[in-house]
C-alpha positions as CSV (number, residue, x, y, z in Angstrom):
1,X,164.7,168.0,121.9
2,X,161.8,170.4,121.2
3,X,162.5,174.2,120.8
4,X,162.9,176.2,124.0
5,X,159.6,176.9,125.8
6,X,157.8,180.2,125.6
7,X,159.0,182.0,128.8
8,X,155.5,183.5,129.3
9,X,153.5,180.4,128.3
10,X,151.2,178.7,130.9
11,X,149.5,175.4,130.1
12,X,146.1,175.2,131.9
13,X,145.1,171.7,133.0
14,X,141.6,172.3,134.2
15,X,138.1,170.6,134.1
16,X,136.0,171.5,131.1
17,X,132.6,171.7,132.7
18,X,129.9,174.4,133.1
19,X,130.3,174.8,136.9
20,X,134.0,175.6,136.4
21,X,133.5,178.3,133.8
22,X,133.8,181.3,136.1
23,X,137.2,180.0,137.4
24,X,138.3,179.2,133.8
25,X,137.7,182.8,132.8
26,X,139.4,184.0,136.0
27,X,142.5,182.0,135.1
28,X,142.6,183.6,131.6
29,X,142.0,187.1,132.8
30,X,144.5,186.8,135.7
31,X,147.3,185.4,133.6
32,X,147.2,188.1,131.0
33,X,147.2,190.7,133.7
34,X,150.4,189.1,135.0
35,X,152.0,189.4,131.5
36,X,151.6,185.6,130.9
37,X,149.9,183.7,128.1
38,X,147.5,180.9,128.9
39,X,147.2,177.8,126.7
40,X,144.5,175.2,126.6
41,X,144.3,171.7,125.1
42,X,141.2,172.8,123.2
43,X,143.2,175.4,121.2
44,X,145.2,172.6,119.5
45,X,144.0,172.0,115.9
46,X,142.7,168.5,115.1
47,X,144.8,165.7,113.6
48,X,147.2,163.2,115.2
49,X,146.9,161.6,118.6
50,X,145.4,164.0,121.1
51,X,147.7,163.0,124.0
52,X,150.8,163.6,121.8
53,X,149.5,167.1,120.9
54,X,148.8,167.9,124.6
55,X,152.3,166.8,125.5
56,X,153.8,169.1,122.8
57,X,151.7,172.0,124.2
58,X,153.0,171.3,127.7
59,X,156.6,171.2,126.3
60,X,156.1,174.6,124.6
61,X,155.1,176.4,127.9
62,X,157.5,177.4,130.7
63,X,154.8,176.9,133.3
64,X,151.7,174.8,133.9
65,X,148.8,175.0,136.3
66,X,147.0,171.8,137.3
67,X,143.7,172.4,139.0
68,X,142.6,169.2,140.8
69,X,139.6,170.7,142.6
70,X,137.1,168.8,140.5
71,X,138.6,165.3,140.0
72,X,135.1,163.8,140.3
73,X,132.0,164.6,138.2
74,X,128.6,163.8,139.7
75,X,126.6,161.4,137.5
76,X,123.6,159.9,139.2
77,X,123.6,157.7,141.2
78,X,127.4,157.8,141.6
79,X,130.4,160.1,141.2
80,X,132.7,159.2,138.3
81,X,136.5,159.8,138.7
82,X,138.0,162.2,136.1
83,X,141.4,160.9,134.9
84,X,142.4,163.5,132.3
85,X,143.7,166.0,134.8
86,X,145.8,163.6,136.9
87,X,147.1,162.0,133.7
88,X,148.3,165.4,132.3
89,X,149.8,166.3,135.7
90,X,151.7,163.0,135.7
91,X,153.1,163.7,132.2
92,X,154.1,167.1,133.3
93,X,155.9,165.9,136.4
94,X,157.9,163.4,134.3
95,X,158.8,166.2,131.8
96,X,159.9,168.6,134.6
97,X,162.0,165.9,136.3
98,X,163.8,165.2,133.1
99,X,164.2,168.9,132.2
100,X,163.8,171.0,135.3
101,X,165.2,174.2,133.7
102,X,162.5,174.1,131.0
103,X,159.3,173.7,133.0
104,X,157.8,174.6,136.4
105,X,154.4,173.2,137.4
106,X,151.9,174.4,140.1
107,X,149.1,172.6,141.8
108,X,145.8,174.3,142.5
109,X,143.0,173.0,144.8
110,X,139.8,174.4,146.3
111,X,140.2,173.1,149.9
112,X,143.2,172.9,152.2
113,X,144.7,169.4,152.7
114,X,142.3,167.8,150.2
115,X,145.2,166.9,148.0
116,X,146.7,164.7,150.7
117,X,143.5,162.6,150.5
118,X,143.0,162.5,146.8
119,X,146.6,162.2,145.6
120,X,148.8,161.2,148.6
121,X,151.9,160.8,146.3
122,X,151.9,164.6,146.1
123,X,152.4,165.0,149.9
124,X,155.0,167.7,150.4
125,X,153.8,169.7,147.4
126,X,152.2,173.0,148.5
127,X,148.9,173.6,146.6
128,X,147.5,177.0,145.9
129,X,144.0,177.1,147.5
130,X,141.5,179.1,145.6
131,X,138.4,178.2,147.7
132,X,136.4,177.6,144.5
133,X,136.0,181.3,143.7
134,X,137.3,183.6,140.9
135,X,138.6,186.0,143.6
136,X,140.6,183.0,145.1
137,X,142.0,182.2,141.6
138,X,143.2,185.7,141.1
139,X,144.6,185.9,144.6
140,X,146.6,182.7,144.2
141,X,147.8,183.7,140.7
142,X,149.3,186.8,142.2
143,X,150.9,184.8,144.9
144,X,152.4,182.3,142.4
145,X,153.6,184.8,139.7
146,X,154.0,188.0,141.7
147,X,155.6,190.9,139.8
148,X,156.0,194.6,140.7
149,X,154.4,195.3,137.3
150,X,151.2,193.6,138.0
151,X,147.9,195.5,138.7
152,X,146.3,195.0,142.0
153,X,143.9,192.1,142.6
154,X,140.9,194.4,142.9
155,X,141.8,195.9,139.5
156,X,142.1,192.5,137.9
157,X,138.8,191.4,139.6
158,X,137.0,194.4,138.1
159,X,138.2,193.5,134.6
160,X,137.3,189.8,135.2
161,X,133.7,190.7,136.1
162,X,133.3,192.8,133.0
163,X,134.6,190.0,130.8
164,X,132.6,187.3,132.5
165,X,129.5,189.3,132.0
166,X,130.2,189.2,128.3
167,X,130.6,185.4,128.1
168,X,127.0,184.6,127.0
169,X,127.4,187.1,124.1
170,X,130.7,185.4,123.1
171,X,129.0,182.0,123.1
172,X,126.2,183.3,121.0
173,X,128.6,185.1,118.6
174,X,130.6,181.9,118.1
175,X,127.5,179.6,117.7
176,X,128.3,177.4,120.7
177,X,127.2,176.7,124.3
178,X,130.6,175.5,125.2
179,X,132.9,178.2,126.8
180,X,135.9,175.9,126.2
181,X,135.6,175.9,122.4
182,X,138.7,177.1,120.7
183,X,136.9,180.1,119.2
184,X,135.6,181.3,122.5
185,X,138.9,180.7,124.2
186,X,140.7,182.7,121.6
187,X,138.2,185.6,122.0
188,X,138.6,185.5,125.8
189,X,142.3,185.7,125.3
190,X,142.1,188.7,123.0
191,X,139.8,190.7,125.2
192,X,141.7,189.8,128.4
193,X,145.0,190.9,126.8
194,X,143.5,194.1,125.6
195,X,142.1,195.0,129.0
196,X,145.4,194.0,130.7
197,X,147.4,196.2,128.4
198,X,145.1,199.1,129.1
199,X,145.2,198.5,132.9
200,X,149.0,198.4,132.9
201,X,149.4,201.3,130.5
202,X,146.4,203.5,130.7
203,X,145.8,206.0,128.0
204,X,146.6,209.6,129.0
205,X,143.6,211.8,129.6
206,X,143.2,215.0,127.5
């Protein structure tokens, strides 16, 4: 049996593509403002079988979010199904069924009722619908993880916009064009946590 999970840890099962980057940043910013800590498969150091390392990361988190809003990627002339996200969701469901007190998973989608068409075995599971927007992601995060200590959604959105505006500079600084690289993810986490702490505990004015 692995060690107890981090009670604030949230594993993010999301698509790693350019079009999703604004929602990716919104997840990171929003979770830190809810006093939670996001985790991503790309943060895992190399070595060993990747799927085994992802499973250990899922086990280490009390929660997970599975965004199935982009289960297809357009590659001319057809759309190619993306199996990584459903695979990681399946692993998580099995883990939660065996150890329900150690893990809770949440399903995210961009459109109402689409999950019934794409993954009918999940019928009866309420998906959080973000409408494909950062505002929607922040709204649904606040619905899923509501706390009386959380800032308002407009406050979080203001911080999100400031951080997302800095994303290109972070990519340049870390020598990459990939926002999902470990170095960029860690910097996004650091800045998001700093702003979240300041928003929850503002410095007194002189």
